N, CA and C atoms as an extended XYZ file, in Angstrom:
546
Properties=species:S:1:pos:R:3:atomname:S:1:resname:S:1:resid:I:1 pbc="F F F"
N        -3.941      -54.346      -38.048 N   MET     1
C        -4.842      -53.205      -38.102 CA  MET     1
C        -5.906      -53.358      -37.018 C   MET     1
N        -6.179      -52.240      -36.341 N   LYS     2
C        -7.165      -52.246      -35.260 CA  LYS     2
C        -8.558      -52.343      -35.862 C   LYS     2
N        -9.418      -53.031      -35.134 N   THR     3
C       -10.811      -53.108      -35.587 CA  THR     3
C       -11.683      -52.365      -34.593 C   THR     3
N       -12.549      -51.561      -35.128 N   PHE     4
C       -13.470      -50.777      -34.310 CA  PHE     4
C       -14.877      -51.187      -34.677 C   PHE     4
N       -15.764      -51.157      -33.701 N   LYS     5
C       -17.159      -51.446      -34.001 CA  LYS     5
C       -18.023      -50.289      -33.516 C   LYS     5
N       -19.169      -50.147      -34.101 N   ILE     6
C       -20.085      -49.063      -33.766 CA  ILE     6
C       -20.445      -49.171      -32.286 C   ILE     6
N       -20.333      -48.033      -31.570 N   GLY     7
C       -20.643      -47.978      -30.145 CA  GLY     7
C       -19.409      -47.953      -29.267 C   GLY     7
N       -18.220      -48.235      -29.838 N   ASP     8
C       -16.983      -48.172      -29.055 CA  ASP     8
C       -16.718      -46.724      -28.630 C   ASP     8
N       -16.212      -46.582      -27.419 N   THR     9
C       -15.763      -45.269      -26.955 CA  THR     9
C       -14.286      -45.174      -27.307 C   THR     9
N       -13.917      -44.105      -28.005 N   VAL    10
C       -12.542      -43.969      -28.483 CA  VAL    10
C       -11.994      -42.586      -28.142 C   VAL    10
N       -10.647      -42.504      -28.146 N   ALA    11
C        -9.953      -41.226      -27.957 CA  ALA    11
C        -8.992      -41.050      -29.119 C   ALA    11
N        -8.790      -39.824      -29.529 N   VAL    12
C        -7.863      -39.501      -30.603 CA  VAL    12
C        -6.471      -39.393      -29.989 C   VAL    12
N        -5.492      -40.038      -30.617 N   LEU    13
C        -4.151      -40.100      -30.039 CA  LEU    13
C        -3.435      -38.757      -30.006 C   LEU    13
N        -3.479      -37.987      -31.065 N   ASP    14
C        -2.707      -36.749      -31.135 CA  ASP    14
C        -3.536      -35.504      -30.869 C   ASP    14
N        -4.691      -35.663      -30.248 N   ASP    15
C        -5.553      -34.519      -29.999 CA  ASP    15
C        -6.351      -34.772      -28.733 C   ASP    15
N        -6.906      -33.743      -28.178 N   ASP    16
C        -7.709      -33.868      -26.966 CA  ASP    16
C        -9.166      -34.039      -27.367 C   ASP    16
N        -9.441      -35.118      -28.086 N   LEU    17
C       -10.795      -35.411      -28.548 CA  LEU    17
C       -11.147      -36.828      -28.175 C   LEU    17
N       -12.412      -37.050      -27.950 N   SER    18
C       -12.921      -38.395      -27.716 CA  SER    18
C       -14.330      -38.442      -28.257 C   SER    18
N       -14.866      -39.641      -28.349 N   GLY    19
C       -16.223      -39.777      -28.847 CA  GLY    19
C       -16.621      -41.233      -28.978 C   GLY    19
N       -17.735      -41.456      -29.653 N   ILE    20
C       -18.288      -42.796      -29.845 CA  ILE    20
C       -18.297      -43.075      -31.346 C   ILE    20
N       -17.877      -44.298      -31.709 N   VAL    21
C       -17.828      -44.695      -33.119 CA  VAL    21
C       -19.252      -44.805      -33.644 C   VAL    21
N       -19.525      -44.107      -34.765 N   THR    22
C       -20.859      -44.163      -35.385 CA  THR    22
C       -20.834      -44.881      -36.724 C   THR    22
N       -19.666      -44.891      -37.426 N   LYS    23
C       -19.559      -45.573      -38.725 CA  LYS    23
C       -18.153      -46.126      -38.879 C   LYS    23
N       -18.057      -47.269      -39.530 N   VAL    24
C       -16.760      -47.829      -39.906 CA  VAL    24
C       -16.877      -48.205      -41.368 C   VAL    24
N       -16.113      -47.551      -42.238 N   LYS    25
C       -16.202      -47.794      -43.678 CA  LYS    25
C       -14.798      -47.802      -44.251 C   LYS    25
N       -14.377      -48.936      -44.819 N   ASN    26
C       -13.053      -49.126      -45.379 CA  ASN    26
C       -11.994      -48.749      -44.338 C   ASN    26
N       -11.185      -47.754      -44.588 N   SER    27
C       -10.158      -47.351      -43.621 CA  SER    27
C       -10.510      -46.013      -42.985 C   SER    27
N       -11.797      -45.724      -42.843 N   VAL    28
C       -12.251      -44.477      -42.224 CA  VAL    28
C       -13.208      -44.823      -41.080 C   VAL    28
N       -12.901      -44.265      -39.898 N   VAL    29
C       -13.756      -44.455      -38.726 CA  VAL    29
C       -14.358      -43.096      -38.391 C   VAL    29
N       -15.685      -43.044      -38.325 N   THR    30
C       -16.381      -41.802      -37.995 CA  THR    30
C       -16.776      -41.858      -36.524 C   THR    30
N       -16.440      -40.789      -35.776 N   ILE    31
C       -16.835      -40.713      -34.368 CA  ILE    31
C       -17.692      -39.474      -34.162 C   ILE    31
N       -18.536      -39.560      -33.153 N   GLU    32
C       -19.348      -38.401      -32.754 CA  GLU    32
C       -18.818      -37.929      -31.412 C   GLU    32
N       -18.411      -36.648      -31.344 N   THR    33
C       -17.862      -36.076      -30.115 CA  THR    33
C       -19.004      -35.754      -29.158 C   THR    33
N       -18.702      -35.528      -27.888 N   PRO    34
C       -19.747      -35.146      -26.922 CA  PRO    34
C       -20.472      -33.866      -27.331 C   PRO    34
N       -19.848      -33.044      -28.174 N   ASP    35
C       -20.482      -31.807      -28.637 CA  ASP    35
C       -21.393      -32.040      -29.832 C   ASP    35
N       -21.435      -33.310      -30.350 N   GLY    36
C       -22.328      -33.625      -31.455 CA  GLY    36
C       -21.691      -33.517      -32.833 C   GLY    36
N       -20.387      -33.290      -32.915 N   PHE    37
C       -19.712      -33.198      -34.205 CA  PHE    37
C       -19.310      -34.595      -34.669 C   PHE    37
N       -19.444      -34.847      -35.956 N   GLU    38
C       -18.969      -36.101      -36.529 CA  GLU    38
C       -17.651      -35.834      -37.229 C   GLU    38
N       -16.618      -36.630      -36.861 N   LEU    39
C       -15.288      -36.444      -37.407 CA  LEU    39
C       -14.769      -37.775      -37.934 C   LEU    39
N       -14.005      -37.741      -39.035 N   ASP    40
C       -13.450      -38.938      -39.648 CA  ASP    40
C       -11.973      -39.070      -39.296 C   ASP    40
N       -11.545      -40.311      -38.967 N   PHE    41
C       -10.159      -40.604      -38.628 CA  PHE    41
C        -9.743      -41.926      -39.238 C   PHE    41
N        -8.446      -42.099      -39.400 N   GLU    42
C        -7.898      -43.393      -39.780 CA  GLU    42
C        -7.809      -44.227      -38.512 C   GLU    42
N        -7.923      -45.532      -38.602 N   PRO    43
C        -7.865      -46.389      -37.404 CA  PRO    43
C        -6.585      -46.215      -36.597 C   PRO    43
N        -5.454      -45.912      -37.233 N   LYS    44
C        -4.194      -45.745      -36.496 CA  LYS    44
C        -4.187      -44.489      -35.614 C   LYS    44
N        -5.163      -43.570      -35.836 N   GLU    45
C        -5.224      -42.329      -35.044 CA  GLU    45
C        -6.086      -42.477      -33.794 C   GLU    45
N        -6.744      -43.627      -33.622 N   LEU    46
C        -7.703      -43.823      -32.535 CA  LEU    46
C        -7.271      -44.953      -31.622 C   LEU    46
N        -7.747      -44.911      -30.402 N   VAL    47
C        -7.556      -45.974      -29.435 CA  VAL    47
C        -8.884      -46.163      -28.683 C   VAL    47
N        -9.232      -47.398      -28.425 N   VAL    48
C       -10.475      -47.704      -27.707 CA  VAL    48
C       -10.250      -47.408      -26.232 C   VAL    48
N       -11.197      -46.714      -25.632 N   THR    49
C       -11.153      -46.448      -24.196 CA  THR    49
C       -12.354      -47.114      -23.570 C   THR    49
N       -12.184      -47.529      -22.363 N   LYS    50
C       -13.294      -48.176      -21.670 CA  LYS    50
C       -14.045      -47.102      -20.911 C   LYS    50
N       -15.357      -47.150      -20.963 N   PRO    51
C       -16.103      -46.165      -20.186 CA  PRO    51
C       -15.832      -46.375      -18.695 C   PRO    51
N       -15.660      -45.250      -17.992 N   MET    52
C       -15.383      -45.330      -16.563 CA  MET    52
C       -16.641      -45.639      -15.793 C   MET    52
N       -16.483      -46.547      -14.834 N   LYS    53
C       -17.602      -46.833      -13.942 CA  LYS    53
C       -17.345      -46.045      -12.664 C   LYS    53
N       -18.342      -45.336      -12.234 N   ILE    54
C       -18.192      -44.482      -11.070 CA  ILE    54
C       -18.990      -45.076       -9.920 C   ILE    54
N       -18.332      -45.216       -8.780 N   ASP    55
C       -19.002      -45.671       -7.569 CA  ASP    55
C       -19.719      -44.457       -6.973 C   ASP    55
N       -21.041      -44.475       -7.066 N   LEU    56
C       -21.819      -43.311       -6.637 CA  LEU    56
C       -21.647      -43.003       -5.159 C   LEU    56
N       -21.540      -44.030       -4.323 N   ARG    57
C       -21.382      -43.783       -2.880 CA  ARG    57
C       -20.050      -43.077       -2.609 C   ARG    57
N       -19.011      -43.515       -3.289 N   ALA    58
C       -17.703      -42.880       -3.102 CA  ALA    58
C       -17.739      -41.442       -3.610 C   ALA    58
N       -18.404      -41.224       -4.732 N   ALA    59
C       -18.504      -39.874       -5.281 CA  ALA    59
C       -19.279      -38.962       -4.337 C   ALA    59
N       -20.364      -39.467       -3.755 N   GLU    60
C       -21.149      -38.654       -2.805 CA  GLU    60
C       -20.330      -38.315       -1.573 C   GLU    60
N       -19.527      -39.256       -1.088 N   ALA    61
C       -18.686      -39.000        0.081 CA  ALA    61
C       -17.665      -37.914       -0.226 C   ALA    61
N       -17.104      -37.961       -1.421 N   ILE    62
C       -16.124      -36.939       -1.817 CA  ILE    62
C       -16.792      -35.576       -1.906 C   ILE    62
N       -17.990      -35.542       -2.463 N   ILE    63
C       -18.715      -34.265       -2.584 CA  ILE    63
C       -19.034      -33.706       -1.209 C   ILE    63
N       -19.496      -34.562       -0.283 N   ARG    64
C       -19.806      -34.098        1.079 CA  ARG    64
C       -18.559      -33.534        1.755 C   ARG    64
N       -17.426      -34.208        1.549 N   GLU    65
C       -16.177      -33.743        2.148 CA  GLU    65
C       -15.790      -32.377        1.602 C   GLU    65
N       -15.976      -32.182        0.302 N   LYS    66
C       -15.638      -30.899       -0.311 CA  LYS    66
C       -16.581      -29.793        0.126 C   LYS    66
N       -17.820      -30.147        0.430 N   GLU    67
C       -18.809      -29.131        0.786 CA  GLU    67
C       -18.714      -28.693        2.236 C   GLU    67
N       -17.994      -29.450        3.077 N   GLN    68
C       -17.879      -29.065        4.473 CA  GLN    68
C       -17.119      -27.748        4.568 C   GLN    68
N       -17.625      -26.827        5.363 N   PRO    69
C       -16.957      -25.521        5.455 CA  PRO    69
C       -15.575      -25.674        6.081 C   PRO    69
N       -14.626      -25.024        5.485 N   LYS    70
C       -13.270      -25.044        6.004 CA  LYS    70
C       -13.117      -23.935        7.026 C   LYS    70
N       -12.210      -24.168        7.966 N   ARG    71
C       -11.947      -23.128        8.961 CA  ARG    71
C       -11.317      -21.937        8.267 C   ARG    71
N       -11.787      -20.791        8.639 N   LYS    72
C       -11.223      -19.577        8.052 CA  LYS    72
C        -9.860      -19.322        8.671 C   LYS    72
N        -8.924      -19.015        7.812 N   GLN    73
C        -7.597      -18.687        8.304 CA  GLN    73
C        -7.588      -17.235        8.752 C   GLN    73
N        -6.860      -16.999        9.806 N   ALA    74
C        -6.762      -15.630       10.303 CA  ALA    74
C        -6.046      -14.783        9.261 C   ALA    74
N        -6.601      -13.612        8.999 N   THR    75
C        -5.960      -12.732        8.029 CA  THR    75
C        -4.708      -12.147        8.679 C   THR    75
N        -3.612      -12.303        8.009 N   THR    76
C        -2.368      -11.790        8.557 CA  THR    76
C        -2.054      -10.458        7.902 C   THR    76
N        -1.620       -9.549        8.726 N   LYS    77
C        -1.246       -8.235        8.223 CA  LYS    77
C         0.254       -8.210        7.985 C   LYS    77
N         0.641       -7.482        6.983 N   LYS    78
C         2.058       -7.307        6.724 CA  LYS    78
C         2.647       -6.480        7.852 C   LYS    78
N         3.926       -6.630        8.077 N   ALA    79
C         4.593       -5.913        9.159 CA  ALA    79
C         4.388       -4.410        9.027 C   ALA    79
N         4.448       -3.918        7.793 N   LYS    80
C         4.288       -2.482        7.571 CA  LYS    80
C         2.890       -2.029        8.000 C   LYS    80
N         1.865       -2.860        7.737 N   GLU    81
C         0.497       -2.501        8.098 CA  GLU    81
C         0.276       -2.565        9.604 C   GLU    81
N         0.975       -3.498       10.290 N   ARG    82
C         0.788       -3.629       11.740 CA  ARG    82
C         1.213       -2.374       12.476 C   ARG    82
N         2.200       -1.681       11.935 N   TYR    83
C         2.718       -0.518       12.629 CA  TYR    83
C         2.081        0.786       12.166 C   TYR    83
N         1.075        0.686       11.309 N   GLN    84
C         0.363        1.884       10.866 CA  GLN    84
C        -0.481        2.424       12.027 C   GLN    84
N        -0.601        3.719       12.128 N   PRO    85
C        -1.432        4.301       13.183 CA  PRO    85
C        -2.885        3.848       13.037 C   PRO    85
N        -3.535        3.679       14.179 N   THR    86
C        -4.912        3.206       14.153 CA  THR    86
C        -5.917        4.343       14.088 C   THR    86
N        -5.473        5.559       14.313 N   MET    87
C        -6.410        6.685       14.357 CA  MET    87
C        -5.791        7.884       13.656 C   MET    87
N        -6.572        8.522       12.792 N   GLU    88
C        -6.125        9.733       12.113 CA  GLU    88
C        -7.056       10.873       12.487 C   GLU    88
N        -6.466       12.020       12.748 N   VAL    89
C        -7.251       13.218       13.068 CA  VAL    89
C        -6.836       14.305       12.081 C   VAL    89
N        -7.764       14.689       11.221 N   ASP    90
C        -7.479       15.737       10.240 CA  ASP    90
C        -7.869       17.077       10.856 C   ASP    90
N        -6.885       17.941       11.037 N   LEU    91
C        -7.108       19.233       11.692 CA  LEU    91
C        -7.302       20.381       10.705 C   LEU    91
N        -7.446       20.084        9.424 N   HIS    92
C        -7.742       21.151        8.474 CA  HIS    92
C        -9.077       21.783        8.876 C   HIS    92
N        -9.137       23.069        8.841 N   ILE    93
C       -10.291       23.794        9.388 CA  ILE    93
C       -11.597       23.429        8.692 C   ILE    93
N       -11.547       23.131        7.393 N   HIS    94
C       -12.790       22.795        6.686 CA  HIS    94
C       -13.350       21.434        7.111 C   HIS    94
N       -12.538       20.627        7.817 N   HIS    95
C       -13.040       19.357        8.353 CA  HIS    95
C       -13.649       19.548        9.746 C   HIS    95
N       -13.362       20.663       10.377 N   LEU    96
C       -13.804       20.878       11.754 CA  LEU    96
C       -15.042       21.752       11.870 C   LEU    96
N       -15.286       22.599       10.884 N   THR    97
C       -16.435       23.501       10.966 CA  THR    97
C       -17.035       23.695        9.576 C   THR    97
N       -18.323       23.945        9.570 N   GLU    98
C       -19.031       24.165        8.311 CA  GLU    98
C       -18.595       25.473        7.647 C   GLU    98
N       -18.495       26.540        8.468 N   ASN    99
C       -18.226       27.858        7.906 CA  ASN    99
C       -17.156       28.547        8.748 C   ASN    99
N       -15.997       28.729        8.152 N   SER   100
C       -14.911       29.379        8.889 CA  SER   100
C       -14.687       30.810        8.414 C   SER   100
N       -15.599       31.318        7.599 N   ASN   101
C       -15.425       32.664        7.028 CA  ASN   101
C       -15.341       33.749        8.089 C   ASN   101
N       -16.130       33.657        9.129 N   ARG   102
C       -16.175       34.721       10.147 CA  ARG   102
C       -15.229       34.462       11.315 C   ARG   102
N       -14.400       33.409       11.193 N   MET   103
C       -13.487       33.087       12.291 CA  MET   103
C       -12.150       33.799       12.066 C   MET   103
N       -11.566       34.279       13.136 N   SER   104
C       -10.224       34.867       13.049 CA  SER   104
C        -9.203       33.726       13.046 C   SER   104
N        -7.978       34.066       12.703 N   ASN   105
C        -6.921       33.049       12.731 CA  ASN   105
C        -6.772       32.454       14.123 C   ASN   105
N        -6.901       33.288       15.141 N   HIS   106
C        -6.805       32.817       16.527 CA  HIS   106
C        -7.927       31.843       16.850 C   HIS   106
N        -9.146       32.171       16.412 N   ASP   107
C       -10.286       31.276       16.659 CA  ASP   107
C       -10.082       29.918       15.973 C   ASP   107
N        -9.571       29.946       14.727 N   MET   108
C        -9.328       28.699       13.997 CA  MET   108
C        -8.269       27.859       14.705 C   MET   108
N        -7.174       28.505       15.123 N   LEU   109
C        -6.108       27.792       15.812 CA  LEU   109
C        -6.602       27.200       17.125 C   LEU   109
N        -7.420       27.967       17.850 N   THR   110
C        -7.973       27.474       19.118 CA  THR   110
C        -8.863       26.249       18.882 C   THR   110
N        -9.708       26.291       17.853 N   LEU   111
C       -10.568       25.151       17.525 CA  LEU   111
C        -9.727       23.923       17.170 C   LEU   111
N        -8.686       24.128       16.377 N   GLN   112
C        -7.819       23.016       15.978 CA  GLN   112
C        -7.096       22.411       17.187 C   GLN   112
N        -6.596       23.253       18.075 N   LEU   113
C        -5.884       22.757       19.255 CA  LEU   113
C        -6.829       22.067       20.232 C   LEU   113
N        -8.026       22.618       20.402 N   ASP   114
C        -9.021       21.979       21.281 CA  ASP   114
C        -9.404       20.601       20.733 C   ASP   114
N        -9.554       20.525       19.409 N   THR   115
C        -9.875       19.238       18.784 CA  THR   115
C        -8.731       18.252       19.002 C   THR   115
N        -7.504       18.713       18.808 N   ALA   116
C        -6.337       17.844       18.977 CA  ALA   116
C        -6.240       17.349       20.420 C   ALA   116
N        -6.428       18.250       21.387 N   ARG   117
C        -6.361       17.879       22.797 CA  ARG   117
C        -7.451       16.862       23.132 C   ARG   117
N        -8.661       17.113       22.661 N   GLY   118
C        -9.775       16.198       22.932 CA  GLY   118
C        -9.530       14.820       22.326 C   GLY   118
N        -9.027       14.776       21.105 N   GLN   119
C        -8.771       13.488       20.457 CA  GLN   119
C        -7.615       12.752       21.122 C   GLN   119
N        -6.591       13.474       21.546 N   LEU   120
C        -5.465       12.854       22.237 CA  LEU   120
C        -5.914       12.260       23.570 C   LEU   120
N        -6.699       12.986       24.306 N   GLU   121
C        -7.179       12.472       25.594 CA  GLU   121
C        -8.141       11.291       25.401 C   GLU   121
N        -8.920       11.336       24.350 N   PHE   122
C        -9.785       10.203       24.003 CA  PHE   122
C        -8.924        8.964       23.731 C   PHE   122
N        -7.851        9.142       22.961 N   ALA   123
C        -6.969        8.016       22.623 CA  ALA   123
C        -6.283        7.466       23.869 C   ALA   123
N        -5.901        8.336       24.767 N   ILE   124
C        -5.272        7.880       26.016 CA  ILE   124
C        -6.274        7.066       26.833 C   ILE   124
N        -7.520        7.568       26.946 N   ARG   125
C        -8.561        6.839       27.691 CA  ARG   125
C        -8.870        5.488       27.066 C   ARG   125
N        -8.922        5.426       25.756 N   LYS   126
C        -9.300        4.200       25.040 CA  LYS   126
C        -8.090        3.301       24.755 C   LYS   126
N        -6.926        3.700       25.245 N   ARG   127
C        -5.694        2.929       25.093 CA  ARG   127
C        -5.329        2.702       23.626 C   ARG   127
N        -5.525        3.723       22.826 N   ILE   128
C        -5.095        3.684       21.428 CA  ILE   128
C        -3.630        4.090       21.422 C   ILE   128
N        -2.788        3.250       20.827 N   GLN   129
C        -1.356        3.445       20.973 CA  GLN   129
C        -0.755        4.442       19.992 C   GLN   129
N        -1.263        4.464       18.765 N   LYS   130
C        -0.697        5.367       17.763 CA  LYS   130
C        -1.793        6.160       17.089 C   LYS   130
N        -1.482        7.392       16.786 N   MET   131
C        -2.409        8.229       16.034 CA  MET   131
C        -1.625        9.249       15.232 C   MET   131
N        -2.286        9.768       14.212 N   VAL   132
C        -1.652       10.769       13.349 CA  VAL   132
C        -2.534       12.008       13.331 C   VAL   132
N        -1.896       13.139       13.537 N   PHE   133
C        -2.585       14.421       13.429 CA  PHE   133
C        -2.149       15.045       12.108 C   PHE   133
N        -3.106       15.249       11.220 N   ILE   134
C        -2.825       15.850        9.920 CA  ILE   134
C        -3.060       17.350       10.056 C   ILE   134
N        -1.984       18.121        9.953 N   HIS   135
C        -2.088       19.569       10.180 CA  HIS   135
C        -1.792       20.378        8.928 C   HIS   135
N        -1.216       19.772        7.926 N   GLY   136
C        -0.873       20.517        6.717 CA  GLY   136
C         0.465       21.219        6.880 C   GLY   136
N         0.913       21.872        5.827 N   VAL   137
C         2.228       22.497        5.851 CA  VAL   137
C         2.106       23.946        6.326 C   VAL   137
N         1.480       24.782        5.566 N   GLY   138
C         1.253       26.185        5.957 CA  GLY   138
C         2.504       26.884        6.436 C   GLY   138
N         2.336       27.753        7.442 N   GLU   139
C         3.470       28.510        7.995 CA  GLU   139
C         4.083       27.807        9.193 C   GLU   139
N         3.495       26.690        9.631 N   GLY   140
C         4.062       25.916       10.733 CA  GLY   140
C         3.565       26.312       12.101 C   GLY   140
N         2.602       27.229       12.180 N   VAL   141
C         2.108       27.680       13.479 CA  VAL   141
C         1.385       26.534       14.188 C   VAL   141
N         0.481       25.856       13.492 N   LEU   142
C        -0.276       24.760       14.094 CA  LEU   142
C         0.664       23.628       14.500 C   LEU   142
N         1.635       23.293       13.678 N   LYS   143
C         2.567       22.218       14.011 CA  LYS   143
C         3.347       22.554       15.281 C   LYS   143
N         3.793       23.792       15.377 N   THR   144
C         4.541       24.224       16.566 CA  THR   144
C         3.669       24.141       17.817 C   THR   144
N         2.433       24.599       17.719 N   GLU   145
C         1.510       24.541       18.858 CA  GLU   145
C         1.188       23.102       19.240 C   GLU   145
N         1.049       22.220       18.234 N   LEU   146
C         0.795       20.798       18.525 CA  LEU   146
C         1.979       20.187       19.265 C   LEU   146
N         3.198       20.505       18.815 N   GLU   147
C         4.385       19.975       19.489 CA  GLU   147
C         4.445       20.448       20.936 C   GLU   147
N         4.065       21.690       21.176 N   TYR   148
C         4.023       22.209       22.552 CA  TYR   148
C         2.974       21.453       23.365 C   TYR   148
N         1.796       21.209       22.761 N   LEU   149
C         0.722       20.470       23.436 CA  LEU   149
C         1.180       19.055       23.779 C   LEU   149
N         1.772       18.349       22.800 N   PHE   150
C         2.188       16.962       23.021 CA  PHE   150
C         3.298       16.868       24.063 C   PHE   150
N         4.171       17.861       24.111 N   SER   151
C         5.291       17.822       25.059 CA  SER   151
C         4.825       17.950       26.509 C   SER   151
N         3.597       18.411       26.729 N   ARG   152
C         3.074       18.538       28.089 CA  ARG   152
C         2.582       17.205       28.647 C   ARG   152
N         2.500       16.173       27.823 N   TYR   153
C         2.058       14.856       28.262 CA  TYR   153
C         3.291       13.969       28.470 C   TYR   153
N         3.384       13.351       29.645 N   ASP   154
C         4.532       12.501       29.955 CA  ASP   154
C         4.536       11.209       29.137 C   ASP   154
N         3.385       10.627       28.898 N   ALA   155
C         3.300        9.308       28.257 CA  ALA   155
C         3.187        9.404       26.741 C   ALA   155
N         3.622       10.519       26.163 N   VAL   156
C         3.452       10.733       24.724 CA  VAL   156
C         4.800       11.022       24.073 C   VAL   156
N         5.026       10.373       22.945 N   LYS   157
C         6.202       10.646       22.118 CA  LYS   157
C         5.662       11.038       20.744 C   LYS   157
N         6.236       12.024       20.096 N   PHE   158
C         5.729       12.457       18.791 CA  PHE   158
C         6.877       12.672       17.825 C   PHE   158
N         6.563       12.493       16.538 N   TYR   159
C         7.561       12.622       15.481 CA  TYR   159
C         6.825       12.794       14.161 C   TYR   159
N         7.552       13.152       13.100 N   ASP   160
C         6.936       13.323       11.789 CA  ASP   160
C         6.333       11.998       11.335 C   ASP   160
N         5.151       12.068       10.756 N   ALA   161
C         4.471       10.865       10.279 CA  ALA   161
C         5.114       10.365        8.989 C   ALA   161
N         4.695        9.201        8.546 N   ASP   162
C         5.222        8.569        7.333 CA  ASP   162
C         5.126        9.531        6.149 C   ASP   162
N         6.277        9.865        5.602 N   PHE   163
C         6.330       10.845        4.511 CA  PHE   163
C         5.607       10.342        3.269 C   PHE   163
N         5.749        9.053        2.941 N   GLN   164
C         5.117        8.513        1.735 CA  GLN   164
C         3.604        8.605        1.803 C   GLN   164
N         3.052        8.452        2.981 N   LYS   165
C         1.593        8.464        3.111 CA  LYS   165
C         1.044        9.870        3.342 C   LYS   165
N         1.722       10.672        4.173 N   TYR   166
C         1.165       11.954        4.589 CA  TYR   166
C         1.918       13.173        4.073 C   TYR   166
N         3.108       12.996        3.530 N   GLY   167
C         3.914       14.148        3.174 CA  GLY   167
C         4.510       14.760        4.435 C   GLY   167
N         4.791       16.063        4.400 N   VAL   168
C         5.398       16.701        5.575 CA  VAL   168
C         4.371       17.333        6.502 C   VAL   168
N         3.097       17.240        6.161 N   GLY   169
C         2.077       17.934        6.933 CA  GLY   169
C         1.347       17.078        7.956 C   GLY   169
N         2.073       16.160        8.626 N   ALA   170
C         1.418       15.324        9.630 CA  ALA   170
C         2.411       14.931       10.710 C   ALA   170
N         1.888       14.752       11.915 N   THR   171
C         2.697       14.347       13.057 CA  THR   171
C         2.097       13.078       13.644 C   THR   171
N         2.952       12.072       13.863 N   GLU   172
C         2.494       10.819       14.472 CA  GLU   172
C         2.778       10.877       15.962 C   GLU   172
N         1.822       10.376       16.734 N   VAL   173
C         1.937       10.383       18.191 CA  VAL   173
C         1.900        8.949       18.676 C   VAL   173
N         2.857        8.583       19.524 N   TYR   174
C         2.888        7.270       20.153 CA  TYR   174
C         2.559        7.476       21.620 C   TYR   174
N         1.582        6.729       22.113 N   ILE   175
C         1.147        6.873       23.503 CA  ILE   175
C         1.599        5.634       24.274 C   ILE   175
N         2.455        5.825       25.248 N   TYR   176
C         2.893        4.708       26.088 CA  TYR   176
C         1.714        4.244       26.929 C   TYR   176
N         1.516        2.922       26.960 N   GLN   177
C         0.356        2.397       27.691 CA  GLN   177
C         0.622        2.299       29.192 C   GLN   177
N         1.859        2.156       29.570 N   ASN   178
C         2.233        2.197       30.993 CA  ASN   178
C         3.050        3.456       31.190 C   ASN   178
N         2.555        4.364       31.994 N   ALA   179
C         3.162        5.687       32.115 CA  ALA   179
C         4.611        5.620       32.587 C   ALA   179
N         5.016        4.562       33.324 N   ASN   180
C         6.377        4.492       33.824 CA  ASN   180
C         7.383        4.071       32.751 C   ASN   180
N         6.909        3.723       31.514 N   ASN   181
C         7.800        3.347       30.416 CA  ASN   181
C         8.383        4.542       29.687 C   ASN   181
N         7.883        5.715       29.904 N   SER   182
C         8.310        6.868       29.104 CA  SER   182
C         9.597        7.460       29.534 C   SER   182
């Protein structure tokens, strides 16, 4: 039979408990857990553990090592995200003007086309490779005019934008960065 004395550090064999022996009476050993609870066990349920001695210098070195800032890893984009257009231009009339009530259909179309031309030329100057023009579905007049506009540029290729993201009301434009590649 194991003998325990008051002050021994013990662990419970079949449980995740430990504590210090506070009483030994007949075949009952009372321990106090770190939470302050007193629990009774039979000697066969306990095992004496030795208190760990910690080398403070080694512990401080480990803490310093853990506290050193780690190099940030470059955020990697998924392949699908890499090929997403970098610029979106929404040509819906309510995004282009505060009040379109007094504008004729021709005036609205002219404003939309002027905006599209200006944004396309901006993208060419700034070497932006992909962009999406959101034109909506409607009767297709704006889409047809945009296709005519884009076809006048040699370094531009255009096609329907990603259906899952934009539906059928958007056109993606790819701008060749070297004009002789087109």
